[in-house]
C-alpha positions as CSV (number, residue, x, y, z in Angstrom):
1,X,-82.4,23.3,-0.2
2,X,-80.7,19.8,-0.3
3,X,-76.9,19.8,-0.3
4,X,-75.1,17.5,-3.2
5,X,-73.7,14.6,-2.1
6,X,-70.1,14.5,-0.7
7,X,-67.2,11.9,-1.4
8,X,-63.6,11.4,-0.1
9,X,-61.9,8.6,-2.0
10,X,-59.0,7.4,-0.1
11,X,-55.8,5.6,-1.1
12,X,-55.6,2.2,0.7
13,X,-52.2,0.9,1.2
14,X,-49.7,3.4,2.7
15,X,-52.5,5.9,3.5
16,X,-55.4,3.8,5.5
17,X,-53.1,0.6,6.2
18,X,-49.3,0.9,7.4
19,X,-46.4,-1.3,5.7
20,X,-45.4,-2.6,9.2
21,X,-46.6,-6.0,8.9
22,X,-44.8,-6.5,5.4
23,X,-41.6,-5.3,6.9
24,X,-42.1,-7.7,9.9
25,X,-42.6,-10.5,7.6
26,X,-39.5,-9.7,5.8
27,X,-37.8,-9.5,9.2
28,X,-38.9,-13.1,10.3
29,X,-37.9,-14.7,7.1
30,X,-34.4,-13.1,6.1
31,X,-34.0,-10.3,8.6
32,X,-31.1,-12.2,10.3
33,X,-29.2,-12.7,6.7
34,X,-30.0,-9.0,5.8
35,X,-28.3,-7.6,8.8
36,X,-25.0,-9.7,7.8
37,X,-25.1,-7.4,4.9
38,X,-25.7,-4.2,6.8
39,X,-29.3,-3.9,5.7
40,X,-32.3,-4.0,7.9
41,X,-35.6,-5.5,7.0
42,X,-37.5,-1.9,6.6
43,X,-34.6,-0.8,4.5
44,X,-34.8,-3.7,2.0
45,X,-38.6,-3.8,1.9
46,X,-38.7,-0.4,1.1
47,X,-36.4,-0.4,-1.6
48,X,-37.9,-3.8,-3.0
49,X,-41.5,-2.1,-3.0
50,X,-40.1,1.0,-4.2
51,X,-38.6,-0.9,-7.2
52,X,-42.0,-2.9,-7.9
53,X,-43.7,0.4,-7.7
54,X,-41.5,1.8,-10.5
55,X,-41.7,-1.3,-12.7
56,X,-45.3,-1.4,-12.4
57,X,-45.9,2.0,-13.2
58,X,-43.6,1.8,-16.2
59,X,-45.6,-1.6,-17.6
60,X,-49.0,0.3,-17.0
61,X,-47.5,3.4,-18.9
62,X,-46.2,1.0,-21.9
63,X,-49.4,-0.5,-22.2
64,X,-48.4,-4.0,-20.5
65,X,-50.2,-3.7,-17.2
66,X,-49.5,-6.6,-14.6
67,X,-50.8,-6.9,-11.3
68,X,-48.3,-5.4,-8.6
69,X,-48.3,-8.4,-6.5
70,X,-46.8,-10.2,-9.7
71,X,-44.4,-7.6,-10.2
72,X,-43.3,-7.4,-6.8
73,X,-42.5,-11.3,-6.7
74,X,-40.5,-11.0,-10.0
75,X,-38.3,-8.4,-8.3
76,X,-37.2,-10.0,-5.5
77,X,-34.0,-11.4,-6.3
78,X,-33.1,-8.3,-8.7
79,X,-33.5,-6.0,-5.6
80,X,-31.2,-8.3,-3.5
81,X,-28.7,-8.1,-6.2
82,X,-29.0,-4.3,-6.6
83,X,-28.5,-4.1,-3.1
84,X,-25.2,-5.8,-2.9
85,X,-25.9,-9.3,-2.6
86,X,-23.6,-11.2,-5.3
87,X,-25.7,-14.3,-5.4
88,X,-29.5,-13.7,-4.5
89,X,-30.6,-17.3,-5.3
90,X,-28.2,-18.6,-2.9
91,X,-29.0,-16.0,-0.2
92,X,-32.7,-16.7,-0.1
93,X,-35.2,-19.2,-1.1
94,X,-38.8,-18.7,-3.2
95,X,-40.2,-20.0,-0.1
96,X,-38.5,-17.1,2.3
97,X,-39.7,-14.8,-0.7
98,X,-43.4,-15.7,-0.5
99,X,-43.1,-15.4,3.3
100,X,-42.1,-11.8,2.8
101,X,-45.0,-11.2,0.2
102,X,-47.3,-12.7,2.3
103,X,-46.7,-9.6,4.7
104,X,-49.0,-7.5,2.2
105,X,-51.9,-9.8,3.2
106,X,-51.2,-9.1,6.9
107,X,-51.2,-5.3,6.8
108,X,-53.1,-3.5,9.5
109,X,-55.0,-0.2,9.7
110,X,-53.3,2.7,10.8
111,X,-54.2,3.9,14.1
112,X,-57.2,6.5,13.8
113,X,-58.5,5.1,10.5
114,X,-62.0,4.1,12.0
115,X,-62.5,7.1,13.6
116,X,-61.3,9.1,10.5
117,X,-64.2,7.3,8.2
118,X,-66.5,7.9,11.0
119,X,-66.0,11.4,11.3
120,X,-66.5,11.8,7.6
121,X,-69.6,9.8,7.6
122,X,-71.2,11.6,10.5
123,X,-70.8,14.8,8.3
124,X,-72.5,13.4,5.2
125,X,-69.7,12.2,3.4
126,X,-69.7,8.7,1.5
127,X,-66.2,6.9,1.9
128,X,-64.6,5.2,-0.9
129,X,-61.2,3.1,-1.1
130,X,-59.2,3.3,-4.4
131,X,-56.4,0.7,-4.5
132,X,-54.0,-1.6,-6.4
133,X,-54.8,-5.2,-6.3
134,X,-57.5,-7.8,-5.7
135,X,-60.3,-6.0,-3.9
136,X,-61.0,-9.1,-1.5
137,X,-57.7,-9.2,-0.1
138,X,-57.6,-5.5,0.3
139,X,-61.1,-5.4,2.0
140,X,-59.8,-7.8,4.3
141,X,-57.6,-5.2,6.0
142,X,-60.8,-3.5,7.1
143,X,-62.6,-6.6,8.1
144,X,-60.2,-7.9,10.2
145,X,-60.1,-4.3,11.7
146,X,-63.9,-4.1,11.9
147,X,-64.2,-1.2,9.9
148,X,-67.2,-1.5,7.5
149,X,-66.8,-0.5,4.1
150,X,-69.3,-1.7,1.6
151,X,-67.8,-3.8,-1.1
152,X,-69.2,-1.6,-3.8
153,X,-67.3,1.3,-2.7
154,X,-63.9,-0.4,-3.5
155,X,-62.1,0.6,-6.8
156,X,-59.1,-1.3,-7.8
157,X,-56.7,-0.3,-10.9
158,X,-57.0,-3.6,-11.8
159,X,-60.6,-3.5,-13.2
160,X,-59.4,-0.4,-15.4
161,X,-56.2,-1.9,-16.2
162,X,-54.1,1.3,-15.7
163,X,-52.1,2.1,-12.7
164,X,-51.8,5.3,-10.7
165,X,-50.9,7.7,-11.0
166,X,-51.8,7.7,-14.9
167,X,-54.6,10.4,-15.1
168,X,-57.0,7.7,-16.4
169,X,-57.1,5.6,-13.2
170,X,-58.4,8.7,-11.3
171,X,-60.8,9.7,-14.2
172,X,-62.3,6.4,-14.1
173,X,-63.2,7.1,-10.1
174,X,-64.2,10.5,-10.8
175,X,-66.5,9.3,-13.6
176,X,-68.4,7.2,-11.2
177,X,-69.5,10.1,-8.8
178,X,-72.0,12.7,-9.7
179,X,-71.3,15.5,-11.8
180,X,-72.2,18.2,-8.9
181,X,-71.0,16.2,-6.2
182,X,-68.2,17.4,-3.8
183,X,-65.2,14.8,-4.7
184,X,-62.0,14.9,-2.6
185,X,-59.0,12.4,-2.9
186,X,-57.0,11.7,0.3
187,X,-54.0,10.1,0.5
188,X,-50.4,9.8,2.3
189,X,-48.3,9.8,-1.1
190,X,-47.8,13.2,-2.4
191,X,-47.5,11.8,-6.0
192,X,-51.2,10.2,-5.6
193,X,-53.1,13.2,-4.2
194,X,-51.3,15.4,-6.6
195,X,-52.3,13.3,-9.8
196,X,-56.0,13.2,-8.7
197,X,-56.3,16.9,-8.3
198,X,-55.6,17.2,-12.2
199,X,-58.7,15.4,-12.9
200,X,-60.5,17.7,-10.8
201,X,-60.4,16.0,-7.3
202,X,-59.9,18.3,-4.4
203,X,-56.7,17.1,-2.5
204,X,-55.9,16.2,0.8
205,X,-52.5,14.9,1.9
206,X,-51.5,13.3,5.4
207,X,-48.0,13.2,6.6
208,X,-48.4,9.4,8.3
209,X,-46.2,8.0,5.7
210,X,-44.1,10.4,3.8
211,X,-43.5,12.8,6.6
212,X,-42.2,15.1,4.2
213,X,-44.5,16.7,1.5
214,X,-41.7,17.8,-0.9
215,X,-43.8,20.7,-2.3
216,X,-40.6,22.1,-4.2
217,X,-41.2,18.6,-6.1
218,X,-44.9,18.9,-6.4
219,X,-45.2,22.4,-6.6
220,X,-48.0,22.0,-9.2
221,X,-50.3,20.0,-6.6
222,X,-53.4,21.9,-6.0
223,X,-53.8,20.8,-2.4
224,X,-56.3,22.4,0.0
225,X,-55.4,20.3,3.2
226,X,-51.9,19.3,4.6
227,X,-52.4,17.5,7.7
228,X,-50.8,15.5,10.1
229,X,-52.9,12.6,11.3
230,X,-55.9,11.1,9.3
231,X,-58.3,12.6,11.6
232,X,-56.7,15.9,11.4
233,X,-56.8,15.2,7.4
234,X,-60.6,14.5,7.6
235,X,-61.4,17.6,9.7
236,X,-59.6,19.8,7.0
237,X,-61.8,18.2,4.4
238,X,-64.9,19.0,6.6
239,X,-63.9,22.6,7.3
240,X,-63.0,23.4,3.6
241,X,-66.2,21.7,2.2
242,X,-68.3,23.7,4.5
243,X,-66.5,26.9,3.6
244,X,-67.3,26.2,0.0
245,X,-70.7,25.0,0.5
């Protein structure tokens, strides 16, 4: 008797890919000036990206979806102002802003990502990558690392015009997969995997980015796997799938 197909849908940026290169670009462009304001590049970068994610999500909820990179660009000077820089447009230039944003194109895969994908494939899973933004740019992260993911296995929120964690974003991916298939969603963002489980995905979370799961906040998250590294998360997915087969 043949088994139903098995799938793992991965969040990309933050999960498969770290933000280190983005923070390094910020440091090279304006790091010295940030330190004069008692800010590190990582602190400012995290604040900036988080502010952009908030506005990106609110725009999507209100029916005014815009690509994340456009929102990130627009929020640069506002974030500097809210971080205590009195005259942000004298503090930094548009050219410096673009260098910082270019860091998103230079992001690198996390250690163990290639081994994680191969482990899952060896156990019969199809690996999908679900992201925000241009698929060609996101696929470049994997190509530079020599990790093969077919272009048809990439799905972007830009295609559906609705941002995660709105449930229709996950539903659009769920609907592409077979009704009786085993379907997992794997992420290092707790909000991401918690939302995916609400449309039916089995949930797996890795602590490689957020460190703390904050389960008192995500108390309704239907997680089957809570792991450390990406490979440990994959092992948990394999184990739980075999138990329920």
